[in-house]
C-alpha positions as CSV (number, residue, x, y, z in Angstrom):
1,M,3.2,-26.7,18.8
2,A,4.2,-27.2,15.1
3,N,7.7,-26.3,14.2
4,F,8.3,-24.1,11.2
5,S,9.4,-26.7,8.6
6,K,9.3,-27.0,4.8
7,S,5.6,-28.2,5.0
8,N,4.6,-24.9,6.7
9,V,5.9,-22.8,3.7
10,P,3.0,-21.8,1.3
11,Q,2.5,-23.7,-1.9
12,F,2.3,-21.4,-4.9
13,S,0.0,-21.9,-7.9
14,V,-0.5,-20.0,-11.1
15,D,-3.8,-19.8,-13.1
16,V,-3.9,-18.1,-16.5
17,Y,-7.2,-16.6,-17.9
18,Q,-7.1,-15.5,-21.6
19,N,-8.8,-15.6,-24.9
20,A,-5.9,-17.2,-27.0
21,Y,-7.6,-16.6,-30.4
22,L,-6.4,-13.8,-32.6
23,P,-7.6,-12.7,-36.1
24,E,-5.2,-13.2,-39.0
25,G,-2.3,-10.8,-38.5
26,G,-3.4,-10.0,-34.9
27,R,-0.6,-9.3,-32.5
28,E,-1.7,-8.3,-29.0
29,V,-2.2,-11.1,-26.5
30,N,-3.7,-10.3,-23.0
31,A,-3.9,-12.6,-20.0
32,I,-4.8,-12.3,-16.4
33,V,-2.6,-14.4,-14.1
34,T,-3.8,-15.3,-10.7
35,V,-1.0,-16.2,-8.2
36,T,-2.1,-18.0,-5.1
37,A,-0.1,-19.0,-2.0
38,T,-1.8,-21.5,0.3
39,G,-1.1,-23.8,3.2
40,G,1.5,-21.7,5.0
41,G,-0.2,-23.3,8.0
42,T,1.1,-22.2,11.4
43,I,1.6,-18.5,10.8
44,G,-2.1,-17.7,10.2
45,S,-2.8,-18.3,13.9
46,A,-0.1,-15.9,14.8
47,V,-2.6,-13.2,13.9
48,T,-4.9,-14.2,16.8
49,A,-2.2,-15.3,19.2
50,P,1.3,-13.9,18.2
51,H,2.8,-14.8,21.6
52,L,2.0,-18.5,21.3
53,Y,5.0,-18.8,19.0
54,S,8.4,-20.0,20.2
55,P,11.3,-18.2,18.6
56,G,12.1,-19.9,15.3
57,E,8.5,-21.1,14.7
58,G,7.7,-18.5,12.1
59,P,10.0,-17.4,9.4
60,S,12.8,-15.2,10.7
61,A,11.7,-11.6,10.4
62,A,12.6,-8.0,11.3
63,V,10.4,-4.9,11.5
64,V,11.2,-1.2,11.9
65,L,8.4,1.2,12.9
66,M,9.0,4.8,11.7
67,V,7.0,7.3,13.7
68,D,6.6,10.9,12.6
69,C,7.7,13.2,15.5
70,S,7.7,16.5,13.5
71,G,6.2,19.6,15.1
72,S,2.8,19.2,13.4
73,M,2.2,16.0,15.4
74,D,1.4,18.3,18.3
75,Y,-1.7,19.7,16.5
76,P,-4.0,18.5,18.0
77,P,-1.9,17.2,21.0
78,T,-3.9,13.9,21.0
79,K,-2.3,13.1,17.6
80,M,1.1,12.3,19.2
81,R,-0.5,10.3,21.9
82,N,-2.5,8.3,19.3
83,A,0.7,7.6,17.4
84,R,2.4,6.4,20.6
85,D,-0.6,4.1,21.4
86,A,-0.7,2.8,17.8
87,T,3.1,2.0,17.9
88,A,2.6,0.2,21.3
89,A,-0.3,-1.8,19.8
90,A,1.9,-2.8,16.8
91,I,4.7,-3.9,19.2
92,D,2.1,-6.1,21.1
93,A,1.3,-7.8,17.8
94,L,4.9,-8.8,17.2
95,R,5.6,-12.6,17.2
96,D,8.1,-13.7,19.9
97,G,11.6,-13.9,18.4
98,V,11.0,-11.3,15.7
99,R,13.7,-8.5,15.6
100,F,12.4,-5.0,15.8
101,A,13.3,-1.3,16.3
102,V,11.4,2.0,16.6
103,V,12.7,5.1,14.7
104,G,11.5,8.7,15.5
105,G,11.4,10.8,12.3
106,T,11.8,14.5,12.0
107,H,14.2,16.3,9.6
108,V,16.6,13.7,11.0
109,A,16.0,10.0,12.0
110,K,16.8,8.9,15.5
111,E,16.8,5.5,17.1
112,V,14.1,5.4,19.8
113,Y,14.5,1.7,20.7
114,P,16.7,-0.3,21.2
115,G,19.4,2.1,20.1
116,G,23.1,1.3,19.3
117,G,22.5,0.6,15.6
118,G,20.8,-2.8,16.2
119,L,17.5,-4.5,16.7
120,A,15.8,-6.0,19.8
121,V,14.4,-9.5,19.9
122,A,10.6,-9.5,20.6
123,G,9.6,-11.0,24.0
124,P,7.7,-9.9,27.1
125,G,10.7,-7.9,28.4
126,T,11.7,-6.1,25.2
127,R,8.0,-5.2,24.4
128,E,7.7,-3.5,27.7
129,Q,11.0,-1.7,27.4
130,A,10.0,-0.5,23.9
131,K,6.7,0.8,25.2
132,Q,8.5,2.7,28.0
133,A,10.8,4.2,25.4
134,L,7.8,5.4,23.4
135,R,6.8,7.7,26.3
136,K,9.8,9.8,25.5
137,L,8.5,10.6,21.9
138,S,7.7,14.2,21.6
139,A,6.8,16.5,18.6
140,G,9.3,19.0,17.3
141,G,11.2,19.5,14.0
142,G,10.7,18.9,10.3
143,T,9.9,16.0,8.0
144,A,12.5,14.2,5.8
145,I,11.1,10.7,5.0
146,G,14.1,9.6,3.0
147,T,16.3,9.8,6.0
148,W,13.8,7.7,8.1
149,L,13.9,5.0,5.4
150,G,17.7,5.1,5.2
151,L,18.0,4.4,8.9
152,A,15.3,1.7,8.7
153,D,17.3,0.1,5.9
154,R,20.5,0.1,7.9
155,L,18.8,-1.4,10.9
156,L,17.0,-4.1,8.9
157,A,20.3,-5.0,7.1
158,S,21.9,-5.7,10.5
159,A,19.8,-8.9,10.9
160,D,20.2,-12.1,8.9
161,V,16.4,-12.7,8.4
162,A,14.1,-13.9,5.7
163,I,11.4,-11.2,6.0
164,R,12.3,-7.5,6.3
165,H,9.4,-5.0,6.8
166,G,8.9,-1.4,7.6
167,I,5.8,0.6,8.8
168,L,5.9,4.3,8.3
169,L,3.5,6.9,9.7
170,T,3.5,10.6,8.7
171,D,1.2,13.5,9.2
172,G,2.9,16.1,7.0
173,R,4.5,16.9,3.8
174,N,8.1,15.9,3.1
175,E,9.4,19.5,3.3
176,H,12.9,19.1,4.7
177,E,14.5,17.2,1.8
178,S,14.2,17.4,-1.9
179,Q,12.0,15.2,-4.0
180,E,15.3,13.9,-5.6
181,D,16.5,12.9,-2.1
182,L,13.3,10.9,-1.3
183,K,13.4,9.3,-4.8
184,A,17.1,8.3,-4.2
185,A,16.2,6.8,-0.8
186,L,13.3,4.8,-2.3
187,E,15.5,3.5,-5.1
188,A,18.2,2.5,-2.5
189,C,15.6,0.6,-0.4
190,A,13.7,-1.0,-3.2
191,G,14.1,-4.8,-3.0
192,R,15.7,-4.6,0.4
193,F,12.5,-4.4,2.5
194,T,8.8,-3.9,2.0
195,C,7.1,-1.0,3.7
196,D,3.5,0.0,4.5
197,A,2.8,3.7,4.7
198,R,0.1,5.6,6.5
199,G,-0.9,9.3,6.4
200,V,-2.7,10.5,9.6
201,G,-5.0,13.6,9.5
202,T,-5.2,15.6,6.3
203,D,-2.1,17.7,6.1
204,W,0.1,15.2,4.2
205,E,0.7,14.6,0.5
206,V,-1.2,11.6,-0.9
207,K,1.3,11.1,-3.8
208,E,4.2,11.0,-1.3
209,V,2.7,8.3,1.0
210,T,1.4,6.2,-1.9
211,G,4.8,6.6,-3.6
212,V,6.6,5.1,-0.6
213,A,4.3,2.1,-0.5
214,S,4.4,1.6,-4.2
215,A,8.2,1.7,-4.5
216,L,8.6,-0.6,-1.5
217,L,5.7,-3.0,-2.5
218,G,3.6,-2.3,0.6
219,T,0.2,-0.9,1.3
220,A,-0.9,2.8,1.7
221,D,-3.9,4.2,3.4
222,I,-5.3,7.3,5.2
223,V,-6.2,7.3,8.9
224,A,-8.1,10.6,8.8
225,D,-9.0,10.4,12.5
226,P,-5.9,9.7,14.7
227,A,-8.1,7.7,17.1
228,G,-8.2,5.0,14.4
229,L,-4.5,4.5,14.4
230,A,-4.1,1.7,17.0
231,A,-6.6,-0.6,15.2
232,D,-4.9,0.1,11.8
233,F,-1.4,-0.5,13.2
234,T,-2.5,-3.8,14.8
235,R,-4.0,-5.0,11.5
236,M,-0.8,-4.0,9.6
237,M,1.5,-5.7,12.0
238,E,-0.7,-8.9,12.0
239,T,-0.5,-9.0,8.2
240,A,3.3,-8.5,8.3
241,M,3.6,-11.3,10.8
242,G,1.6,-13.5,8.4
243,K,4.2,-13.1,5.6
244,E,6.2,-16.3,5.1
245,V,8.1,-15.9,1.8
246,A,10.0,-12.8,0.8
247,D,11.4,-11.5,-2.5
248,V,9.1,-13.5,-4.8
249,S,9.4,-12.6,-8.5
250,L,7.3,-13.4,-11.5
251,R,9.7,-14.7,-14.2
252,L,8.5,-14.1,-17.7
253,W,10.0,-15.8,-20.7
254,T,9.0,-14.8,-24.2
255,P,10.0,-16.3,-27.6
256,V,12.1,-14.5,-30.3
257,G,10.1,-11.6,-31.9
258,T,7.8,-11.1,-28.9
259,T,7.7,-7.8,-27.0
260,V,6.4,-7.4,-23.4
261,R,4.0,-4.4,-23.6
262,F,3.2,-4.3,-19.8
263,V,3.0,-6.3,-16.6
264,K,0.8,-4.9,-13.8
265,Q,-0.7,-6.1,-10.6
266,V,-4.5,-5.6,-10.8
267,A,-5.8,-7.0,-7.5
268,P,-6.0,-6.3,-4.7
269,T,-4.6,-2.9,-6.0
270,V,-3.4,-1.6,-9.3
271,E,0.4,-1.5,-9.3
272,E,2.6,-0.9,-12.5
273,L,5.5,-3.4,-12.6
274,T,6.7,-3.0,-16.2
275,G,9.6,-0.7,-15.4
276,R,10.8,-2.9,-12.5
277,R,11.9,-5.7,-14.7
278,T,15.4,-7.1,-14.1
279,E,16.9,-9.3,-16.8
280,A,17.1,-13.0,-16.0
281,G,18.9,-14.7,-18.9
282,P,18.1,-15.0,-22.6
283,R,14.6,-13.5,-23.3
284,A,13.6,-13.7,-19.6
285,G,12.9,-11.0,-17.0
286,D,11.9,-10.9,-13.3
287,Y,9.1,-8.7,-12.0
288,P,9.1,-8.2,-8.1
289,L,6.0,-9.4,-6.3
290,G,7.2,-8.7,-2.7
291,S,6.5,-10.8,0.4
292,W,3.7,-13.4,0.6
293,G,1.6,-15.1,3.3
294,D,-1.6,-17.1,2.5
295,E,-3.1,-14.9,-0.2
296,S,-4.0,-14.5,-3.8
297,R,-3.2,-11.6,-6.2
298,D,-4.0,-11.0,-9.9
299,Y,-1.7,-9.6,-12.6
300,H,-2.4,-8.4,-16.1
301,L,0.2,-9.3,-18.8
302,C,0.1,-7.9,-22.3
303,V,2.6,-9.1,-25.0
304,E,2.9,-8.4,-28.7
305,V,3.7,-11.4,-30.9
306,P,4.9,-11.6,-34.5
307,P,1.9,-11.7,-36.9
308,A,1.0,-15.2,-38.3
309,G,-1.5,-16.9,-40.6
310,V,-4.8,-18.7,-39.8
311,G,-4.3,-22.1,-38.2
312,Q,-0.9,-21.2,-36.7
313,E,-0.3,-21.4,-33.0
314,M,2.6,-20.3,-30.7
315,L,3.6,-20.0,-27.0
316,A,3.4,-16.3,-26.4
317,A,4.9,-16.4,-22.9
318,R,5.9,-18.8,-20.1
319,L,5.5,-17.7,-16.5
320,S,7.1,-19.1,-13.4
321,L,7.5,-18.0,-9.8
322,V,11.1,-17.7,-8.4
323,I,13.1,-16.2,-5.6
324,P,16.2,-14.7,-7.3
325,R,19.5,-15.1,-5.6
326,P,21.4,-11.9,-6.1
327,G,24.9,-12.6,-7.6
328,E,24.0,-16.2,-8.4
329,E,23.1,-17.7,-11.8
330,T,20.2,-19.8,-10.5
331,A,17.1,-18.7,-8.7
332,R,15.0,-20.8,-6.3
333,N,12.0,-22.1,-8.3
334,L,8.7,-22.1,-6.4
335,G,7.3,-24.8,-8.7
336,A,4.4,-23.0,-10.2
337,Q,4.1,-22.1,-13.9
338,G,1.6,-20.9,-16.5
339,L,1.5,-20.7,-20.2
340,V,0.1,-17.9,-22.4
341,R,-0.9,-19.0,-26.0
342,A,-1.7,-17.3,-29.3
343,V,-3.8,-19.1,-31.9
344,W,-4.8,-17.4,-35.2
345,T,-8.3,-18.1,-36.5
346,D,-10.7,-16.9,-39.1
347,D,-13.6,-17.5,-36.7
348,M,-14.7,-13.9,-36.0
349,A,-16.7,-14.8,-32.9
350,A,-13.7,-16.5,-31.3
351,S,-11.1,-13.8,-32.1
352,T,-13.3,-10.8,-31.1
353,S,-14.6,-12.1,-27.7
354,I,-12.8,-10.6,-24.8
355,N,-12.0,-12.8,-21.8
356,P,-14.2,-11.7,-18.9
357,Q,-11.2,-11.5,-16.5
358,V,-9.2,-9.3,-18.9
359,A,-12.3,-7.0,-19.6
360,H,-12.9,-6.6,-15.8
361,Y,-9.4,-5.7,-14.9
362,T,-8.9,-3.4,-17.9
363,G,-12.0,-1.5,-16.4
364,Q,-10.5,-1.5,-12.9
365,A,-7.2,-0.1,-14.1
366,E,-9.1,2.6,-16.1
367,L,-11.2,3.3,-12.9
368,A,-8.0,4.0,-10.9
369,E,-6.6,6.2,-13.7
370,V,-9.8,8.4,-14.2
371,I,-10.2,9.0,-10.5
372,Q,-6.6,10.3,-10.3
373,Q,-7.1,12.4,-13.4
374,G,-10.5,13.7,-12.2
375,L,-9.1,14.8,-8.8
376,D,-6.0,16.4,-10.4
377,L,-8.3,18.4,-12.8
378,R,-10.5,19.4,-9.9
379,K,-7.4,20.8,-8.0
380,E,-6.4,22.7,-11.2
381,G,-9.9,24.3,-11.4
382,D,-11.0,22.4,-14.6
383,M,-14.5,21.6,-13.3
384,D,-15.8,20.3,-16.6
385,G,-12.9,18.0,-17.1
386,A,-13.1,16.8,-13.5
387,T,-16.9,16.1,-13.9
388,A,-16.3,14.0,-17.1
389,K,-13.5,11.9,-15.5
390,L,-15.3,11.3,-12.2
391,G,-18.5,10.6,-14.0
392,R,-16.7,7.9,-16.0
393,A,-15.3,6.6,-12.7
394,V,-18.8,6.3,-11.2
395,Q,-19.9,4.4,-14.3
396,L,-17.0,2.0,-14.1
397,A,-17.4,1.4,-10.4
398,S,-21.1,0.7,-10.8
399,A,-20.6,-1.6,-13.7
400,S,-17.9,-3.7,-12.0
401,G,-19.5,-3.9,-8.6
402,N,-16.8,-1.9,-6.9
403,A,-19.1,-0.7,-4.1
404,D,-16.3,0.6,-1.8
405,T,-15.0,3.0,-4.5
406,A,-18.6,3.9,-5.5
407,K,-19.2,5.0,-1.9
408,L,-16.0,7.1,-1.8
409,L,-16.9,8.8,-5.2
410,A,-20.4,9.6,-3.8
411,K,-18.7,11.9,-1.2
412,V,-17.1,13.9,-3.9
413,V,-19.8,14.0,-6.6
414,D,-23.6,13.9,-6.6
415,V,-24.6,10.9,-8.7
416,V,-27.5,11.6,-11.1
417,D,-27.3,8.3,-13.0
418,A,-24.5,5.8,-12.3
419,A,-25.2,3.7,-15.4
420,T,-24.4,6.6,-17.7
421,G,-21.9,8.2,-15.5
422,T,-23.9,11.4,-15.1
423,V,-22.7,13.3,-12.1
424,R,-22.4,16.8,-10.6
425,L,-19.4,17.9,-8.6
426,K,-20.3,18.7,-5.0
427,A,-19.8,22.3,-4.1
428,K,-18.1,21.5,-0.8
429,V,-16.1,18.4,-0.2
430,E,-14.5,17.4,3.1
431,E,-10.7,17.3,2.6
432,A,-10.5,13.8,4.3
433,D,-13.1,12.5,1.8
434,E,-11.1,13.7,-1.2
435,M,-7.9,12.3,0.2
436,T,-9.5,9.0,1.1
437,L,-10.7,8.6,-2.5
438,E,-7.3,9.5,-3.9
439,T,-5.4,7.2,-1.5
440,R,-7.7,4.2,-2.1
441,S,-8.3,4.8,-5.9
442,T,-6.1,1.9,-6.9
443,K,-8.1,-0.7,-4.8
444,T,-9.9,-3.1,-7.0
445,V,-12.5,-5.8,-6.7
446,R,-12.1,-9.3,-8.2
447,V,-14.3,-10.7,-11.0
448,K,-17.7,-11.9,-9.7
449,K,-17.6,-15.7,-10.1
């Protein structure tokens, strides 16, 4: 068996797609940046056979599973059983040697396993003990997600590991703490661990669950039927076990006079990163990209440059991938960089053509936005406004080939003509269908090659 050595760590690459040409006096430069990590090697097979790993063969990792045990988990009674089974399935997917804990969440957070403020080390014995401990989980009490995250943070901080990850399951609204408390908990945990969040059933608040995942750079999804939890938890844990590098940041350097308008992830989901910048020396800032295994993601960068005359050219931005070291001057450089250029021309055809990658992802970001706006207007009773926004969403999904989103939209509206975005709101919409559309609205498709 291969040992986890330098050669098993993924190699990062950066590709920049842009139209560098601007008309005389033009100032806005857009680029799509594809970041790819490949060749992590050994860990990929952990997905199919996590127990084939000897301790120390993967990157050191710790995972805390947070399971909602509030009173509503008893309705129907199968929900709590499905949650226990899903947590057991996730524990089975842990790699040997990974540290882990289970937290039961109500209006307080309690350690279900191993207890004592620490983490267990995954192996045949501890997996079995954890599954025995899950049998004691019962429903009763309220919901205070911020306290669950706070306990997970303390447990994860007790281990000196490379990858820290949380998995959170809830079935209800966060009614036993204020929004300010949850926001403060998320701010305290941001950058300390990543967290995937799942809502089970249809009695939870989409913006709360997606807000947790967004703040902690994880994924969010709905599991409308609790019977689907075990398969979803297994997939989530397998993905977490495939992560090999934590705390990657996109470092963006811009020259004097240049302003960063925005930085956002645009694939596999839309995620705003602009406000998460931390300064990294003169004219440079770091944007957090979370943990990486073998995967590829796309980012949209927009900068405003000083105006210039025809024939002039400048470097608008330089990108590199780093792992910042808090409290230290230097960051670990991952050896991948990209350049964004600006060239002023009087060739109208060159300066007005939009790069296909930029055009595609501008549409995908708008798609996510109009779905959200349309569903909000529908809830407020503005049916005309909702019809217009969701019609535009159908048009964008159809034009970009986002078939998954188009299918979800078709459960909320009757599509008369997708190409023009002509739709009618359905009179009756299943709550699960509306929540699925809202939860998955930020999922994008990549440009057709």
